[in-house]
BALOBA-1460 file (C-alpha; in Angstrom, 3 decimals):
// residues 186
<rec num="1" residu="m" x="4.531" y="-17.424" z="11.793"/>
<rec num="2" residu="p" x="3.697" y="-13.753" z="11.401"/>
<rec num="3" residu="r" x="2.271" y="-12.607" z="8.056"/>
<rec num="4" residu="v" x="4.238" y="-9.466" z="7.214"/>
<rec num="5" residu="f" x="4.579" y="-6.665" z="4.682"/>
<rec num="6" residu="i" x="6.491" y="-3.413" z="4.289"/>
<rec num="7" residu="a" x="4.669" y="-0.095" z="4.019"/>
<rec num="8" residu="i" x="4.831" y="3.678" z="4.262"/>
<rec num="9" residu="d" x="2.060" y="5.141" z="6.395"/>
<rec num="10" residu="i" x="0.000" y="8.158" z="5.281"/>
<rec num="11" residu="g" x="-1.236" y="11.322" z="6.963"/>
<rec num="12" residu="d" x="-4.714" y="11.926" z="8.345"/>
<rec num="13" residu="e" x="-5.860" y="14.424" z="5.673"/>
<rec num="14" residu="v" x="-5.082" y="12.063" z="2.777"/>
<rec num="15" residu="r" x="-6.690" y="9.214" z="4.742"/>
<rec num="16" residu="r" x="-9.853" y="11.308" z="5.268"/>
<rec num="17" residu="r" x="-10.133" y="12.031" z="1.531"/>
<rec num="18" residu="i" x="-9.639" y="8.355" z="0.680"/>
<rec num="19" residu="v" x="-12.409" y="7.424" z="3.136"/>
<rec num="20" residu="e" x="-14.709" y="9.869" z="1.270"/>
<rec num="21" residu="a" x="-13.846" y="8.112" z="-2.007"/>
<rec num="22" residu="q" x="-14.502" y="4.736" z="-0.376"/>
<rec num="23" residu="g" x="-17.972" y="6.015" z="0.528"/>
<rec num="24" residu="q" x="-18.593" y="6.890" z="-3.122"/>
<rec num="25" residu="l" x="-17.276" y="3.468" z="-4.145"/>
<rec num="26" residu="r" x="-19.685" y="1.773" z="-1.728"/>
<rec num="27" residu="e" x="-22.576" y="3.742" z="-3.312"/>
<rec num="28" residu="t" x="-21.932" y="2.073" z="-6.686"/>
<rec num="29" residu="g" x="-23.289" y="-1.169" z="-5.228"/>
<rec num="30" residu="a" x="-20.167" y="-3.035" z="-6.352"/>
<rec num="31" residu="d" x="-19.306" y="-6.128" z="-4.313"/>
<rec num="32" residu="v" x="-16.209" y="-4.763" z="-2.583"/>
<rec num="33" residu="k" x="-14.476" y="-5.142" z="0.762"/>
<rec num="34" residu="l" x="-13.196" y="-1.704" z="1.710"/>
<rec num="35" residu="v" x="-9.826" y="-1.456" z="3.418"/>
<rec num="36" residu="e" x="-10.334" y="-0.164" z="6.959"/>
<rec num="37" residu="p" x="-9.172" y="3.487" z="7.160"/>
<rec num="38" residu="p" x="-6.292" y="2.823" z="9.613"/>
<rec num="39" residu="n" x="-5.036" y="0.067" z="7.282"/>
<rec num="40" residu="v" x="-4.610" y="2.278" z="4.192"/>
<rec num="41" residu="h" x="-0.902" y="2.698" z="3.384"/>
<rec num="42" residu="v" x="1.588" y="2.801" z="0.516"/>
<rec num="43" residu="t" x="2.366" y="-0.861" z="-0.123"/>
<rec num="44" residu="m" x="6.101" y="-1.428" z="-0.580"/>
<rec num="45" residu="k" x="6.376" y="-5.239" z="-0.477"/>
<rec num="46" residu="f" x="4.323" y="-8.171" z="0.774"/>
<rec num="47" residu="l" x="6.511" y="-10.867" z="2.353"/>
<rec num="48" residu="g" x="3.838" y="-13.319" z="3.512"/>
<rec num="49" residu="d" x="4.306" y="-15.779" z="6.379"/>
<rec num="50" residu="v" x="7.788" y="-15.357" z="7.808"/>
<rec num="51" residu="p" x="9.459" y="-17.315" z="10.631"/>
<rec num="52" residu="e" x="9.636" y="-15.254" z="13.828"/>
<rec num="53" residu="k" x="13.438" y="-15.565" z="13.899"/>
<rec num="54" residu="k" x="13.662" y="-13.817" z="10.485"/>
<rec num="55" residu="i" x="12.028" y="-10.560" z="11.713"/>
<rec num="56" residu="g" x="15.329" y="-9.173" z="13.056"/>
<rec num="57" residu="e" x="17.083" y="-9.937" z="9.758"/>
<rec num="58" residu="i" x="14.311" y="-8.212" z="7.799"/>
<rec num="59" residu="t" x="14.525" y="-5.162" z="10.084"/>
<rec num="60" residu="d" x="18.297" y="-4.976" z="9.592"/>
<rec num="61" residu="a" x="17.802" y="-5.265" z="5.818"/>
<rec num="62" residu="l" x="15.300" y="-2.378" z="5.967"/>
<rec num="63" residu="r" x="17.791" y="-0.250" z="7.916"/>
<rec num="64" residu="r" x="20.449" y="-0.866" z="5.264"/>
<rec num="65" residu="a" x="18.002" y="-0.152" z="2.427"/>
<rec num="66" residu="v" x="16.705" y="3.077" z="3.972"/>
<rec num="67" residu="a" x="20.128" y="4.441" z="4.994"/>
<rec num="68" residu="g" x="20.738" y="7.791" z="3.311"/>
<rec num="69" residu="t" x="17.139" y="8.206" z="2.123"/>
<rec num="70" residu="r" x="15.702" y="11.585" z="3.009"/>
<rec num="71" residu="r" x="12.064" y="12.244" z="3.846"/>
<rec num="72" residu="f" x="9.948" y="13.154" z="0.831"/>
<rec num="73" residu="n" x="6.379" y="14.058" z="-0.036"/>
<rec num="74" residu="i" x="3.890" y="11.717" z="-1.658"/>
<rec num="75" residu="c" x="1.077" y="13.184" z="-3.744"/>
<rec num="76" residu="v" x="-1.773" y="10.673" z="-3.771"/>
<rec num="77" residu="k" x="-3.763" y="11.108" z="-6.962"/>
<rec num="78" residu="g" x="-6.210" y="9.119" z="-9.048"/>
<rec num="79" residu="i" x="-8.051" y="5.823" z="-8.703"/>
<rec num="80" residu="g" x="-6.997" y="2.742" z="-10.636"/>
<rec num="81" residu="v" x="-7.416" y="-1.029" z="-10.556"/>
<rec num="82" residu="f" x="-5.448" y="-4.275" z="-10.726"/>
<rec num="83" residu="p" x="-5.295" y="-6.114" z="-13.035"/>
<rec num="84" residu="n" x="-7.628" y="-4.179" z="-15.418"/>
<rec num="85" residu="l" x="-11.149" y="-2.753" z="-15.779"/>
<rec num="86" residu="n" x="-12.476" y="-5.951" z="-17.376"/>
<rec num="87" residu="y" x="-11.425" y="-8.039" z="-14.386"/>
<rec num="88" residu="v" x="-11.036" y="-5.925" z="-11.261"/>
<rec num="89" residu="r" x="-9.549" y="-7.518" z="-8.149"/>
<rec num="90" residu="v" x="-8.113" y="-4.449" z="-6.381"/>
<rec num="91" residu="v" x="-9.097" y="-0.778" z="-6.373"/>
<rec num="92" residu="w" x="-6.245" y="1.579" z="-5.495"/>
<rec num="93" residu="a" x="-5.283" y="5.226" z="-5.142"/>
<rec num="94" residu="g" x="-2.202" y="6.152" z="-7.119"/>
<rec num="95" residu="v" x="1.032" y="7.923" z="-6.339"/>
<rec num="96" residu="e" x="2.034" y="10.879" z="-8.501"/>
<rec num="97" residu="e" x="4.699" y="13.018" z="-6.795"/>
<rec num="98" residu="g" x="7.125" y="10.856" z="-4.815"/>
<rec num="99" residu="r" x="6.713" y="7.953" z="-7.237"/>
<rec num="100" residu="e" x="10.397" y="7.933" z="-8.260"/>
<rec num="101" residu="e" x="11.540" y="8.030" z="-4.632"/>
<rec num="102" residu="i" x="9.240" y="5.119" z="-3.744"/>
<rec num="103" residu="v" x="10.405" y="3.042" z="-6.721"/>
<rec num="104" residu="k" x="14.060" y="3.732" z="-5.846"/>
<rec num="105" residu="l" x="13.429" y="2.806" z="-2.203"/>
<rec num="106" residu="h" x="11.566" y="-0.336" z="-3.300"/>
<rec num="107" residu="r" x="14.571" y="-1.387" z="-5.416"/>
<rec num="108" residu="k" x="16.900" y="-0.933" z="-2.449"/>
<rec num="109" residu="i" x="14.559" y="-2.871" z="-0.139"/>
<rec num="110" residu="d" x="14.173" y="-5.634" z="-2.738"/>
<rec num="111" residu="g" x="17.956" y="-5.870" z="-3.107"/>
<rec num="112" residu="e" x="18.595" y="-6.096" z="0.631"/>
<rec num="113" residu="l" x="15.817" y="-8.655" z="1.116"/>
<rec num="114" residu="q" x="17.127" y="-10.740" z="-1.770"/>
<rec num="115" residu="r" x="20.424" y="-11.040" z="0.131"/>
<rec num="116" residu="i" x="18.541" y="-12.755" z="2.976"/>
<rec num="117" residu="g" x="16.529" y="-15.129" z="0.802"/>
<rec num="118" residu="f" x="13.443" y="-13.246" z="-0.459"/>
<rec num="119" residu="h" x="12.499" y="-13.204" z="-4.119"/>
<rec num="120" residu="p" x="12.666" y="-9.899" z="-6.000"/>
<rec num="121" residu="e" x="9.436" y="-8.359" z="-7.183"/>
<rec num="122" residu="s" x="8.879" y="-7.320" z="-10.790"/>
<rec num="123" residu="g" x="6.383" y="-4.800" z="-12.080"/>
<rec num="124" residu="f" x="6.152" y="-2.842" z="-8.799"/>
<rec num="125" residu="v" x="3.543" y="-0.054" z="-8.946"/>
<rec num="126" residu="p" x="3.389" y="2.390" z="-6.000"/>
<rec num="127" residu="h" x="-0.208" y="2.436" z="-4.741"/>
<rec num="128" residu="l" x="-2.561" y="2.505" z="-1.754"/>
<rec num="129" residu="t" x="-5.101" y="-0.349" z="-1.795"/>
<rec num="130" residu="i" x="-8.536" y="1.025" z="-0.902"/>
<rec num="131" residu="a" x="-10.767" y="-1.984" z="-1.720"/>
<rec num="132" residu="r" x="-10.771" y="-5.578" z="-2.870"/>
<rec num="133" residu="v" x="-13.431" y="-6.713" z="-5.325"/>
<rec num="134" residu="k" x="-15.264" y="-9.919" z="-4.421"/>
<rec num="135" residu="t" x="-17.536" y="-10.470" z="-7.449"/>
<rec num="136" residu="a" x="-18.424" y="-8.791" z="-10.754"/>
<rec num="137" residu="r" x="-21.679" y="-7.337" z="-9.335"/>
<rec num="138" residu="q" x="-22.226" y="-3.767" z="-10.640"/>
<rec num="139" residu="k" x="-19.061" y="-4.051" z="-12.739"/>
<rec num="140" residu="e" x="-20.134" y="-1.210" z="-15.052"/>
<rec num="141" residu="k" x="-20.852" y="1.167" z="-12.164"/>
<rec num="142" residu="l" x="-17.476" y="0.274" z="-10.649"/>
<rec num="143" residu="a" x="-15.753" y="1.011" z="-13.987"/>
<rec num="144" residu="g" x="-17.630" y="4.337" z="-14.168"/>
<rec num="145" residu="f" x="-16.456" y="5.226" z="-10.662"/>
<rec num="146" residu="v" x="-12.838" y="4.442" z="-11.590"/>
<rec num="147" residu="r" x="-13.035" y="6.559" z="-14.768"/>
<rec num="148" residu="e" x="-14.697" y="9.439" z="-12.899"/>
<rec num="149" residu="m" x="-12.073" y="9.358" z="-10.116"/>
<rec num="150" residu="s" x="-9.031" y="8.757" z="-12.351"/>
<rec num="151" residu="s" x="-7.538" y="12.187" z="-11.663"/>
<rec num="152" residu="t" x="-8.918" y="12.934" z="-8.176"/>
<rec num="153" residu="d" x="-6.334" y="14.623" z="-5.959"/>
<rec num="154" residu="f" x="-6.219" y="13.160" z="-2.447"/>
<rec num="155" residu="g" x="-3.504" y="15.519" z="-1.243"/>
<rec num="156" residu="i" x="0.091" y="15.307" z="-0.114"/>
<rec num="157" residu="t" x="1.414" y="13.179" z="2.724"/>
<rec num="158" residu="p" x="4.975" y="13.056" z="4.028"/>
<rec num="159" residu="a" x="6.973" y="9.822" z="3.802"/>
<rec num="160" residu="l" x="8.602" y="9.758" z="7.233"/>
<rec num="161" residu="a" x="9.464" y="6.089" z="7.720"/>
<rec num="162" residu="v" x="9.293" y="2.590" z="6.296"/>
<rec num="163" residu="e" x="7.473" y="0.121" z="8.531"/>
<rec num="164" residu="l" x="7.518" y="-3.633" z="8.838"/>
<rec num="165" residu="k" x="3.914" y="-4.534" z="9.589"/>
<rec num="166" residu="q" x="2.236" y="-7.707" z="10.760"/>
<rec num="167" residu="s" x="-1.161" y="-8.606" z="9.348"/>
<rec num="168" residu="t" x="-3.269" y="-10.721" z="11.693"/>
<rec num="169" residu="l" x="-6.249" y="-12.171" z="9.843"/>
<rec num="170" residu="t" x="-9.573" y="-12.111" z="11.698"/>
<rec num="171" residu="p" x="-13.173" y="-12.821" z="10.575"/>
<rec num="172" residu="k" x="-13.776" y="-9.041" z="10.509"/>
<rec num="173" residu="g" x="-10.668" y="-8.390" z="8.393"/>
<rec num="174" residu="p" x="-6.953" y="-7.968" z="8.972"/>
<rec num="175" residu="i" x="-5.511" y="-6.129" z="11.958"/>
<rec num="176" residu="y" x="-2.158" y="-4.467" z="11.290"/>
<rec num="177" residu="s" x="0.523" y="-3.861" z="13.890"/>
<rec num="178" residu="t" x="3.971" y="-2.343" z="13.484"/>
<rec num="179" residu="l" x="6.860" y="-4.724" z="14.190"/>
<rec num="180" residu="a" x="9.614" y="-2.262" z="13.250"/>
<rec num="181" residu="r" x="9.836" y="1.336" z="12.069"/>
<rec num="182" residu="v" x="12.851" y="2.723" z="10.220"/>
<rec num="183" residu="d" x="12.777" y="6.521" z="10.019"/>
<rec num="184" residu="l" x="13.902" y="8.324" z="6.904"/>
<rec num="185" residu="e" x="16.510" y="11.032" z="7.391"/>
<rec num="186" residu="g" x="15.157" y="14.472" z="8.302"/>
């Protein structure tokens, strides 16, 4: 069963700036696993392990959800964490401009997926995961990094499509491949 999620890919310039921030994050000495640069994306919804035969249904649901949605820009700005600075599990880059469009698109995707048996998601926050925290080592330096980078501007990237991605887990980390791509309207 493929392990799948839905995402919006980002442009090279924003990716380059995020990689620079990941380098600074690594220098804190915090015990983090950085997301590989090609794997950084705007997370729309994680679906988990899905039967192969359901992939076509999910793709059709995405097409219905995306219909009528025009391309838009995403301004990637600021570093934050889930769930909070006292107990950090994920370090992310935030979405400023384009946030409303992403939330609206997420609602449509959630609605269409609910019709085919997936549970809706509550508390959706548009973000780009840049690292996962393994232990509390150098917790204070990590918190300092987050505070220092809280308003860093990573640039603007166009939202051109919504993609259904497969995540294949390997000992070196996940490898993502695109199963379906639904373009937004030009």
